[in-house]
Steps between C-alpha positions, in 0.01 A plus 500: 500500500645831403532766763351849441742781443521787740293792398818717444677240282562551133297273275583343172267544193339172571433569867374835407267348247370236746437773764315732277308210317619619145723320244864604476447640152248754639762633755750540205237664304402740789880606505482601146175678522551659832852652520443540891532116533887451522606178691858471577710273254790300575756363251330312228197716521327313792229717667465555866181677628527705812204530738436848349495329156248244616265785646523685173418196298218408727362861455527462122323169531214650698459783262506268194320203618275611783421860409510415130717786379665482160883523482456865379277562807776360739767707321275808557467414880882465514535854350234665703530319843857363491676173587418535863137502451497178276734344759271573780202349308714184486578513879126542581410224272753268670352587828154394381347850486230566243642735228272719302657781287250742366563820325432798727249731332517871574188670627346805336769721637768287334620377853570129542252353756742237623855374444568137499711462817745211519678628806631834591816470290312396183241788509568770235312815577318663199672837556853364418623662196621316183847629567508358860359178366770480233767570753373235737488248216870583420592460861323159520681387191845599663396317823409189303839505335665524852280205614626298207856584568458388857321186396795421264750566776300266738519223232867567451558475877301158511717374214816599686371334814424186309839499335679542853287237656672185618563259219350147463592244782651276214752774411573565881566125542724491191700803625543334850614188339764686291620680813514179701711343223734800483546498876575123514 
């Protein structure tokens, strides 16, 4: 029986596909269609999905499969609401919460009656100017690049630790036998 991975563990494409209940080719397609989906890649092109990637993919799945958005509709949500919004949808879906994303219609004064709240950090006030939204979007992109660099460094440290780990018992036994022969 296979043990479940920790929530913070990286996942291969097959593990991510199983967790999200979609075929692997769908995940590859989403990487092409939604530029915001960027799993880490190791030598040979093997994909590793971080927990944040899984949340984002789950949010995309909710929008496409449950909310019945088109691909263009999801791209529009990414542009208007951002990656954090879609990731939060994925986190809420994973927690078993009911997700209903409806457009906010302005009243006769042109003021939005409500804002879909997905936590204080995901709420975007309607008075935020386009320039501020653009600046925040650029900042998020930079932070995502920093996160990618940190993830790469973590994988490199894991590889170094694995390389410095004690070698197989058989090699240790052979080395001891050579030492004993040399000493005798």
